[in-house]
mmCIF file of the N, C-alpha and C atoms, coordinates in Angstrom:
data_MODEL
# 
_entry.id   MODEL 
# 
loop_
_atom_site.group_PDB 
_atom_site.id 
_atom_site.type_symbol 
_atom_site.label_atom_id 
_atom_site.label_alt_id 
_atom_site.label_comp_id 
_atom_site.label_asym_id 
_atom_site.label_entity_id 
_atom_site.label_seq_id 
_atom_site.pdbx_PDB_ins_code 
_atom_site.Cartn_x 
_atom_site.Cartn_y 
_atom_site.Cartn_z 
_atom_site.occupancy 
_atom_site.B_iso_or_equiv 
_atom_site.pdbx_formal_charge 
_atom_site.auth_seq_id 
_atom_site.auth_comp_id 
_atom_site.auth_asym_id 
_atom_site.auth_atom_id 
_atom_site.pdbx_PDB_model_num 
ATOM 1   N N  . MET A 1 1  ? -131.780 108.924 -49.630 1.00 0.00 ? 1  MET A N  1 
ATOM 2   C CA . MET A 1 1  ? -130.363 109.003 -49.240 1.00 0.00 ? 1  MET A CA 1 
ATOM 3   C C  . MET A 1 1  ? -129.679 107.781 -49.771 1.00 0.00 ? 1  MET A C  1 
ATOM 4   N N  . PRO A 1 2  ? -128.761 107.876 -50.692 1.00 0.00 ? 2  PRO A N  1 
ATOM 5   C CA . PRO A 1 2  ? -127.967 106.688 -51.121 1.00 0.00 ? 2  PRO A CA 1 
ATOM 6   C C  . PRO A 1 2  ? -127.008 106.309 -50.024 1.00 0.00 ? 2  PRO A C  1 
ATOM 7   N N  . TYR A 1 3  ? -126.976 104.986 -49.780 1.00 0.00 ? 3  TYR A N  1 
ATOM 8   C CA . TYR A 1 3  ? -126.012 104.371 -48.877 1.00 0.00 ? 3  TYR A CA 1 
ATOM 9   C C  . TYR A 1 3  ? -125.280 103.302 -49.762 1.00 0.00 ? 3  TYR A C  1 
ATOM 10  N N  . VAL A 1 4  ? -123.998 103.396 -49.855 1.00 0.00 ? 4  VAL A N  1 
ATOM 11  C CA . VAL A 1 4  ? -123.156 102.439 -50.647 1.00 0.00 ? 4  VAL A CA 1 
ATOM 12  C C  . VAL A 1 4  ? -122.205 101.772 -49.711 1.00 0.00 ? 4  VAL A C  1 
ATOM 13  N N  . ASN A 1 5  ? -122.206 100.480 -49.734 1.00 0.00 ? 5  ASN A N  1 
ATOM 14  C CA . ASN A 1 5  ? -121.266 99.659  -48.921 1.00 0.00 ? 5  ASN A CA 1 
ATOM 15  C C  . ASN A 1 5  ? -120.320 98.889  -49.800 1.00 0.00 ? 5  ASN A C  1 
ATOM 16  N N  . ILE A 1 6  ? -119.067 99.251  -49.731 1.00 0.00 ? 6  ILE A N  1 
ATOM 17  C CA . ILE A 1 6  ? -118.111 98.533  -50.553 1.00 0.00 ? 6  ILE A CA 1 
ATOM 18  C C  . ILE A 1 6  ? -117.334 97.487  -49.645 1.00 0.00 ? 6  ILE A C  1 
ATOM 19  N N  . ARG A 1 7  ? -117.478 96.312  -50.046 1.00 0.00 ? 7  ARG A N  1 
ATOM 20  C CA . ARG A 1 7  ? -116.766 95.227  -49.304 1.00 0.00 ? 7  ARG A CA 1 
ATOM 21  C C  . ARG A 1 7  ? -115.649 94.738  -50.239 1.00 0.00 ? 7  ARG A C  1 
ATOM 22  N N  . ILE A 1 8  ? -114.480 94.669  -49.713 1.00 0.00 ? 8  ILE A N  1 
ATOM 23  C CA . ILE A 1 8  ? -113.322 94.279  -50.524 1.00 0.00 ? 8  ILE A CA 1 
ATOM 24  C C  . ILE A 1 8  ? -112.358 93.356  -49.728 1.00 0.00 ? 8  ILE A C  1 
ATOM 25  N N  . ALA A 1 9  ? -111.860 92.358  -50.436 1.00 0.00 ? 9  ALA A N  1 
ATOM 26  C CA . ALA A 1 9  ? -110.774 91.506  -49.830 1.00 0.00 ? 9  ALA A CA 1 
ATOM 27  C C  . ALA A 1 9  ? -109.487 92.317  -49.860 1.00 0.00 ? 9  ALA A C  1 
ATOM 28  N N  . GLY A 1 10 ? -108.888 92.335  -48.720 1.00 0.00 ? 10 GLY A N  1 
ATOM 29  C CA . GLY A 1 10 ? -107.551 93.140  -48.598 1.00 0.00 ? 10 GLY A CA 1 
ATOM 30  C C  . GLY A 1 10 ? -107.819 94.564  -48.191 1.00 0.00 ? 10 GLY A C  1 
ATOM 31  N N  . SER A 1 11 ? -106.984 95.427  -48.565 1.00 0.00 ? 11 SER A N  1 
ATOM 32  C CA . SER A 1 11 ? -107.110 96.906  -48.132 1.00 0.00 ? 11 SER A CA 1 
ATOM 33  C C  . SER A 1 11 ? -106.891 97.775  -49.311 1.00 0.00 ? 11 SER A C  1 
ATOM 34  N N  . LEU A 1 12 ? -107.292 99.000  -49.087 1.00 0.00 ? 12 LEU A N  1 
ATOM 35  C CA . LEU A 1 12 ? -107.082 100.076 -50.107 1.00 0.00 ? 12 LEU A CA 1 
ATOM 36  C C  . LEU A 1 12 ? -106.407 101.179 -49.378 1.00 0.00 ? 12 LEU A C  1 
ATOM 37  N N  . SER A 1 13 ? -105.661 101.979 -50.083 1.00 0.00 ? 13 SER A N  1 
ATOM 38  C CA . SER A 1 13 ? -104.984 103.100 -49.510 1.00 0.00 ? 13 SER A CA 1 
ATOM 39  C C  . SER A 1 13 ? -106.027 104.230 -49.295 1.00 0.00 ? 13 SER A C  1 
ATOM 40  N N  . ARG A 1 14 ? -105.732 105.135 -48.400 1.00 0.00 ? 14 ARG A N  1 
ATOM 41  C CA . ARG A 1 14 ? -106.654 106.269 -48.144 1.00 0.00 ? 14 ARG A CA 1 
ATOM 42  C C  . ARG A 1 14 ? -106.906 107.032 -49.473 1.00 0.00 ? 14 ARG A C  1 
ATOM 43  N N  . GLU A 1 15 ? -105.923 107.178 -50.352 1.00 0.00 ? 15 GLU A N  1 
ATOM 44  C CA . GLU A 1 15 ? -106.133 107.874 -51.577 1.00 0.00 ? 15 GLU A CA 1 
ATOM 45  C C  . GLU A 1 15 ? -107.031 107.094 -52.547 1.00 0.00 ? 15 GLU A C  1 
ATOM 46  N N  . GLN A 1 16 ? -106.989 105.795 -52.568 1.00 0.00 ? 16 GLN A N  1 
ATOM 47  C CA . GLN A 1 16 ? -107.859 104.978 -53.332 1.00 0.00 ? 16 GLN A CA 1 
ATOM 48  C C  . GLN A 1 16 ? -109.245 105.100 -52.887 1.00 0.00 ? 16 GLN A C  1 
ATOM 49  N N  . LYS A 1 17 ? -109.472 105.013 -51.555 1.00 0.00 ? 17 LYS A N  1 
ATOM 50  C CA . LYS A 1 17 ? -110.804 105.155 -50.988 1.00 0.00 ? 17 LYS A CA 1 
ATOM 51  C C  . LYS A 1 17 ? -111.399 106.516 -51.377 1.00 0.00 ? 17 LYS A C  1 
ATOM 52  N N  . LYS A 1 18 ? -110.579 107.583 -51.238 1.00 0.00 ? 18 LYS A N  1 
ATOM 53  C CA . LYS A 1 18 ? -110.993 108.909 -51.596 1.00 0.00 ? 18 LYS A CA 1 
ATOM 54  C C  . LYS A 1 18 ? -111.514 109.011 -52.996 1.00 0.00 ? 18 LYS A C  1 
ATOM 55  N N  . LYS A 1 19 ? -110.719 108.441 -54.019 1.00 0.00 ? 19 LYS A N  1 
ATOM 56  C CA . LYS A 1 19 ? -111.021 108.530 -55.413 1.00 0.00 ? 19 LYS A CA 1 
ATOM 57  C C  . LYS A 1 19 ? -112.311 107.691 -55.611 1.00 0.00 ? 19 LYS A C  1 
ATOM 58  N N  . ILE A 1 20 ? -112.459 106.572 -55.079 1.00 0.00 ? 20 ILE A N  1 
ATOM 59  C CA . ILE A 1 20 ? -113.632 105.741 -55.269 1.00 0.00 ? 20 ILE A CA 1 
ATOM 60  C C  . ILE A 1 20 ? -114.824 106.436 -54.755 1.00 0.00 ? 20 ILE A C  1 
ATOM 61  N N  . ALA A 1 21 ? -114.708 107.010 -53.550 1.00 0.00 ? 21 ALA A N  1 
ATOM 62  C CA . ALA A 1 21 ? -115.886 107.762 -52.938 1.00 0.00 ? 21 ALA A CA 1 
ATOM 63  C C  . ALA A 1 21 ? -116.285 108.978 -53.836 1.00 0.00 ? 21 ALA A C  1 
ATOM 64  N N  . GLN A 1 22 ? -115.337 109.656 -54.321 1.00 0.00 ? 22 GLN A N  1 
ATOM 65  C CA . GLN A 1 22 ? -115.622 110.840 -55.184 1.00 0.00 ? 22 GLN A CA 1 
ATOM 66  C C  . GLN A 1 22 ? -116.340 110.344 -56.431 1.00 0.00 ? 22 GLN A C  1 
ATOM 67  N N  . GLU A 1 23 ? -115.809 109.306 -57.111 1.00 0.00 ? 23 GLU A N  1 
ATOM 68  C CA . GLU A 1 23 ? -116.388 108.930 -58.346 1.00 0.00 ? 23 GLU A CA 1 
ATOM 69  C C  . GLU A 1 23 ? -117.813 108.344 -58.146 1.00 0.00 ? 23 GLU A C  1 
ATOM 70  N N  . ILE A 1 24 ? -118.056 107.527 -57.152 1.00 0.00 ? 24 ILE A N  1 
ATOM 71  C CA . ILE A 1 24 ? -119.386 106.969 -56.812 1.00 0.00 ? 24 ILE A CA 1 
ATOM 72  C C  . ILE A 1 24 ? -120.408 108.150 -56.495 1.00 0.00 ? 24 ILE A C  1 
ATOM 73  N N  . THR A 1 25 ? -119.908 109.075 -55.672 1.00 0.00 ? 25 THR A N  1 
ATOM 74  C CA . THR A 1 25 ? -120.736 110.195 -55.339 1.00 0.00 ? 25 THR A CA 1 
ATOM 75  C C  . THR A 1 25 ? -121.144 111.017 -56.569 1.00 0.00 ? 25 THR A C  1 
ATOM 76  N N  . GLU A 1 26 ? -120.167 111.285 -57.477 1.00 0.00 ? 26 GLU A N  1 
ATOM 77  C CA . GLU A 1 26 ? -120.462 112.050 -58.719 1.00 0.00 ? 26 GLU A CA 1 
ATOM 78  C C  . GLU A 1 26 ? -121.371 111.278 -59.574 1.00 0.00 ? 26 GLU A C  1 
ATOM 79  N N  . THR A 1 27 ? -121.268 110.017 -59.675 1.00 0.00 ? 27 THR A N  1 
ATOM 80  C CA . THR A 1 27 ? -122.113 109.190 -60.561 1.00 0.00 ? 27 THR A CA 1 
ATOM 81  C C  . THR A 1 27 ? -123.536 109.228 -59.991 1.00 0.00 ? 27 THR A C  1 
ATOM 82  N N  . LEU A 1 28 ? -123.769 109.089 -58.690 1.00 0.00 ? 28 LEU A N  1 
ATOM 83  C CA . LEU A 1 28 ? -125.084 109.193 -58.178 1.00 0.00 ? 28 LEU A CA 1 
ATOM 84  C C  . LEU A 1 28 ? -125.696 110.549 -58.386 1.00 0.00 ? 28 LEU A C  1 
ATOM 85  N N  . GLU A 1 29 ? -124.883 111.600 -58.287 1.00 0.00 ? 29 GLU A N  1 
ATOM 86  C CA . GLU A 1 29 ? -125.330 112.984 -58.509 1.00 0.00 ? 29 GLU A CA 1 
ATOM 87  C C  . GLU A 1 29 ? -125.755 113.157 -59.946 1.00 0.00 ? 29 GLU A C  1 
ATOM 88  N N  . ARG A 1 30 ? -124.959 112.698 -60.900 1.00 0.00 ? 30 ARG A N  1 
ATOM 89  C CA . ARG A 1 30 ? -125.175 112.818 -62.345 1.00 0.00 ? 30 ARG A CA 1 
ATOM 90  C C  . ARG A 1 30 ? -126.360 111.996 -62.846 1.00 0.00 ? 30 ARG A C  1 
ATOM 91  N N  . ILE A 1 31 ? -126.439 110.695 -62.441 1.00 0.00 ? 31 ILE A N  1 
ATOM 92  C CA . ILE A 1 31 ? -127.414 109.848 -62.971 1.00 0.00 ? 31 ILE A CA 1 
ATOM 93  C C  . ILE A 1 31 ? -128.734 109.746 -62.163 1.00 0.00 ? 31 ILE A C  1 
ATOM 94  N N  . ALA A 1 32 ? -128.539 109.743 -60.812 1.00 0.00 ? 32 ALA A N  1 
ATOM 95  C CA . ALA A 1 32 ? -129.722 109.618 -59.987 1.00 0.00 ? 32 ALA A CA 1 
ATOM 96  C C  . ALA A 1 32 ? -130.296 110.900 -59.473 1.00 0.00 ? 32 ALA A C  1 
ATOM 97  N N  . HIS A 1 33 ? -129.519 112.062 -59.686 1.00 0.00 ? 33 HIS A N  1 
ATOM 98  C CA . HIS A 1 33 ? -129.845 113.381 -59.365 1.00 0.00 ? 33 HIS A CA 1 
ATOM 99  C C  . HIS A 1 33 ? -129.914 113.469 -57.819 1.00 0.00 ? 33 HIS A C  1 
ATOM 100 N N  . LYS A 1 34 ? -129.031 112.739 -57.148 1.00 0.00 ? 34 LYS A N  1 
ATOM 101 C CA . LYS A 1 34 ? -128.904 112.820 -55.620 1.00 0.00 ? 34 LYS A CA 1 
ATOM 102 C C  . LYS A 1 34 ? -127.872 113.860 -55.287 1.00 0.00 ? 34 LYS A C  1 
ATOM 103 N N  . PRO A 1 35 ? -128.195 114.809 -54.423 1.00 0.00 ? 35 PRO A N  1 
ATOM 104 C CA . PRO A 1 35 ? -127.096 115.735 -53.943 1.00 0.00 ? 35 PRO A CA 1 
ATOM 105 C C  . PRO A 1 35 ? -125.986 114.982 -53.297 1.00 0.00 ? 35 PRO A C  1 
ATOM 106 N N  . LYS A 1 36 ? -124.765 115.467 -53.554 1.00 0.00 ? 36 LYS A N  1 
ATOM 107 C CA . LYS A 1 36 ? -123.606 114.850 -52.943 1.00 0.00 ? 36 LYS A CA 1 
ATOM 108 C C  . LYS A 1 36 ? -123.681 114.751 -51.490 1.00 0.00 ? 36 LYS A C  1 
ATOM 109 N N  . SER A 1 37 ? -124.338 115.666 -50.754 1.00 0.00 ? 37 SER A N  1 
ATOM 110 C CA . SER A 1 37 ? -124.409 115.710 -49.303 1.00 0.00 ? 37 SER A CA 1 
ATOM 111 C C  . SER A 1 37 ? -125.370 114.562 -48.802 1.00 0.00 ? 37 SER A C  1 
ATOM 112 N N  . TYR A 1 38 ? -126.117 113.935 -49.734 1.00 0.00 ? 38 TYR A N  1 
ATOM 113 C CA . TYR A 1 38 ? -126.965 112.781 -49.308 1.00 0.00 ? 38 TYR A CA 1 
ATOM 114 C C  . TYR A 1 38 ? -126.301 111.407 -49.404 1.00 0.00 ? 38 TYR A C  1 
ATOM 115 N N  . THR A 1 39 ? -125.158 111.372 -50.027 1.00 0.00 ? 39 THR A N  1 
ATOM 116 C CA . THR A 1 39 ? -124.543 110.090 -50.309 1.00 0.00 ? 39 THR A CA 1 
ATOM 117 C C  . THR A 1 39 ? -123.565 109.655 -49.224 1.00 0.00 ? 39 THR A C  1 
ATOM 118 N N  . TYR A 1 40 ? -123.803 108.585 -48.654 1.00 0.00 ? 40 TYR A N  1 
ATOM 119 C CA . TYR A 1 40 ? -122.987 107.932 -47.643 1.00 0.00 ? 40 TYR A CA 1 
ATOM 120 C C  . TYR A 1 40 ? -122.345 106.678 -48.155 1.00 0.00 ? 40 TYR A C  1 
ATOM 121 N N  . ILE A 1 41 ? -121.013 106.527 -47.987 1.00 0.00 ? 41 ILE A N  1 
ATOM 122 C CA . ILE A 1 41 ? -120.271 105.332 -48.451 1.00 0.00 ? 41 ILE A CA 1 
ATOM 123 C C  . ILE A 1 41 ? -119.373 104.802 -47.244 1.00 0.00 ? 41 ILE A C  1 
ATOM 124 N N  . ALA A 1 42 ? -119.503 103.496 -47.162 1.00 0.00 ? 42 ALA A N  1 
ATOM 125 C CA . ALA A 1 42 ? -118.780 102.746 -46.151 1.00 0.00 ? 42 ALA A CA 1 
ATOM 126 C C  . ALA A 1 42 ? -117.831 101.771 -46.841 1.00 0.00 ? 42 ALA A C  1 
ATOM 127 N N  . PHE A 1 43 ? -116.653 101.685 -46.385 1.00 0.00 ? 43 PHE A N  1 
ATOM 128 C CA . PHE A 1 43 ? -115.704 100.592 -46.899 1.00 0.00 ? 43 PHE A CA 1 
ATOM 129 C C  . PHE A 1 43 ? -115.494 99.543  -45.848 1.00 0.00 ? 43 PHE A C  1 
ATOM 130 N N  . ASP A 1 44 ? -115.724 98.359  -46.138 1.00 0.00 ? 44 ASP A N  1 
ATOM 131 C CA . ASP A 1 44 ? -115.439 97.185  -45.330 1.00 0.00 ? 44 ASP A CA 1 
ATOM 132 C C  . ASP A 1 44 ? -114.240 96.426  -45.957 1.00 0.00 ? 44 ASP A C  1 
ATOM 133 N N  . GLU A 1 45 ? -113.122 96.478  -45.352 1.00 0.00 ? 45 GLU A N  1 
ATOM 134 C CA . GLU A 1 45 ? -111.914 95.789  -45.797 1.00 0.00 ? 45 GLU A CA 1 
ATOM 135 C C  . GLU A 1 45 ? -111.780 94.531  -44.931 1.00 0.00 ? 45 GLU A C  1 
ATOM 136 N N  . LEU A 1 46 ? -111.724 93.431  -45.618 1.00 0.00 ? 46 LEU A N  1 
ATOM 137 C CA . LEU A 1 46 ? -111.701 92.115  -44.861 1.00 0.00 ? 46 LEU A CA 1 
ATOM 138 C C  . LEU A 1 46 ? -110.435 91.413  -45.251 1.00 0.00 ? 46 LEU A C  1 
ATOM 139 N N  . PRO A 1 47 ? -109.810 90.765  -44.216 1.00 0.00 ? 47 PRO A N  1 
ATOM 140 C CA . PRO A 1 47 ? -108.649 90.009  -44.461 1.00 0.00 ? 47 PRO A CA 1 
ATOM 141 C C  . PRO A 1 47 ? -108.993 88.875  -45.507 1.00 0.00 ? 47 PRO A C  1 
ATOM 142 N N  . ASN A 1 48 ? -107.975 88.525  -46.306 1.00 0.00 ? 48 ASN A N  1 
ATOM 143 C CA . ASN A 1 48 ? -108.168 87.474  -47.272 1.00 0.00 ? 48 ASN A CA 1 
ATOM 144 C C  . ASN A 1 48 ? -108.582 86.138  -46.710 1.00 0.00 ? 48 ASN A C  1 
ATOM 145 N N  . GLU A 1 49 ? -108.229 85.944  -45.381 1.00 0.00 ? 49 GLU A N  1 
ATOM 146 C CA . GLU A 1 49 ? -108.696 84.641  -44.759 1.00 0.00 ? 49 GLU A CA 1 
ATOM 147 C C  . GLU A 1 49 ? -110.191 84.636  -44.572 1.00 0.00 ? 49 GLU A C  1 
ATOM 148 N N  . ASN A 1 50 ? -110.825 85.754  -44.669 1.00 0.00 ? 50 ASN A N  1 
ATOM 149 C CA . ASN A 1 50 ? -112.318 85.869  -44.439 1.00 0.00 ? 50 ASN A CA 1 
ATOM 150 C C  . ASN A 1 50 ? -113.100 85.921  -45.762 1.00 0.00 ? 50 ASN A C  1 
ATOM 151 N N  . TRP A 1 51 ? -112.466 85.714  -46.923 1.00 0.00 ? 51 TRP A N  1 
ATOM 152 C CA . TRP A 1 51 ? -113.015 85.545  -48.159 1.00 0.00 ? 51 TRP A CA 1 
ATOM 153 C C  . TRP A 1 51 ? -112.799 84.222  -48.782 1.00 0.00 ? 51 TRP A C  1 
ATOM 154 N N  . ALA A 1 52 ? -113.741 83.616  -49.492 1.00 0.00 ? 52 ALA A N  1 
ATOM 155 C CA . ALA A 1 52 ? -113.495 82.364  -50.105 1.00 0.00 ? 52 ALA A CA 1 
ATOM 156 C C  . ALA A 1 52 ? -114.142 82.451  -51.557 1.00 0.00 ? 52 ALA A C  1 
ATOM 157 N N  . ILE A 1 53 ? -113.443 81.752  -52.488 1.00 0.00 ? 53 ILE A N  1 
ATOM 158 C CA . ILE A 1 53 ? -113.974 81.625  -53.805 1.00 0.00 ? 53 ILE A CA 1 
ATOM 159 C C  . ILE A 1 53 ? -113.754 80.160  -54.196 1.00 0.00 ? 53 ILE A C  1 
ATOM 160 N N  . ALA A 1 54 ? -114.815 79.580  -54.706 1.00 0.00 ? 54 ALA A N  1 
ATOM 161 C CA . ALA A 1 54 ? -114.738 78.121  -55.190 1.00 0.00 ? 54 ALA A CA 1 
ATOM 162 C C  . ALA A 1 54 ? -114.252 77.270  -54.115 1.00 0.00 ? 54 ALA A C  1 
ATOM 163 N N  . GLY A 1 55 ? -114.627 77.558  -52.779 1.00 0.00 ? 55 GLY A N  1 
ATOM 164 C CA . GLY A 1 55 ? -114.254 76.818  -51.664 1.00 0.00 ? 55 GLY A CA 1 
ATOM 165 C C  . GLY A 1 55 ? -112.940 76.929  -51.108 1.00 0.00 ? 55 GLY A C  1 
ATOM 166 N N  . ASN A 1 56 ? -112.167 77.892  -51.612 1.00 0.00 ? 56 ASN A N  1 
ATOM 167 C CA . ASN A 1 56 ? -110.776 78.204  -51.144 1.00 0.00 ? 56 ASN A CA 1 
ATOM 168 C C  . ASN A 1 56 ? -110.783 79.577  -50.557 1.00 0.00 ? 56 ASN A C  1 
ATOM 169 N N  . LEU A 1 57 ? -110.031 79.677  -49.392 1.00 0.00 ? 57 LEU A N  1 
ATOM 170 C CA . LEU A 1 57 ? -109.861 80.981  -48.849 1.00 0.00 ? 57 LEU A CA 1 
ATOM 171 C C  . LEU A 1 57 ? -108.756 81.738  -49.673 1.00 0.00 ? 57 LEU A C  1 
ATOM 172 N N  . LEU A 1 58 ? -108.978 83.085  -49.801 1.00 0.00 ? 58 LEU A N  1 
ATOM 173 C CA . LEU A 1 58 ? -108.043 83.822  -50.625 1.00 0.00 ? 58 LEU A CA 1 
ATOM 174 C C  . LEU A 1 58 ? -106.643 83.856  -50.186 1.00 0.00 ? 58 LEU A C  1 
ATOM 175 N N  . ASP A 1 59 ? -106.380 83.597  -48.875 1.00 0.00 ? 59 ASP A N  1 
ATOM 176 C CA . ASP A 1 59 ? -105.065 83.540  -48.363 1.00 0.00 ? 59 ASP A CA 1 
ATOM 177 C C  . ASP A 1 59 ? -104.400 82.177  -48.594 1.00 0.00 ? 59 ASP A C  1 
ATOM 178 N N  . GLU A 1 60 ? -105.055 81.233  -49.170 1.00 0.00 ? 60 GLU A N  1 
ATOM 179 C CA . GLU A 1 60 ? -104.526 79.919  -49.495 1.00 0.00 ? 60 GLU A CA 1 
ATOM 180 C C  . GLU A 1 60 ? -103.856 79.941  -50.826 1.00 0.00 ? 60 GLU A C  1 
ATOM 181 N N  . GLU A 1 61 ? -102.884 79.230  -51.029 1.00 0.00 ? 61 GLU A N  1 
ATOM 182 C CA . GLU A 1 61 ? -102.217 79.089  -52.386 1.00 0.00 ? 61 GLU A CA 1 
ATOM 183 C C  . GLU A 1 61 ? -103.162 78.273  -53.257 1.00 0.00 ? 61 GLU A C  1 
ATOM 184 N N  . ALA A 1 62 ? -103.284 78.635  -54.480 1.00 0.00 ? 62 ALA A N  1 
ATOM 185 C CA . ALA A 1 62 ? -104.157 77.902  -55.481 1.00 0.00 ? 62 ALA A CA 1 
ATOM 186 C C  . ALA A 1 62 ? -103.578 76.578  -55.907 1.00 0.00 ? 62 ALA A C  1 
# 
């Protein structure tokens, strides 16, 4: 059973999540031969203050 966890800084719209979920599910079905009903996807949307790159939080000005 595939489990896909998508972590993203900021947020996605419901429509964006739906499209991403459909495409990932279809890819796993096509390439890995996993039935769609076996694929679980979770979205973790984190505030920019909880992500850092190169020592800087994403909500800080560069």
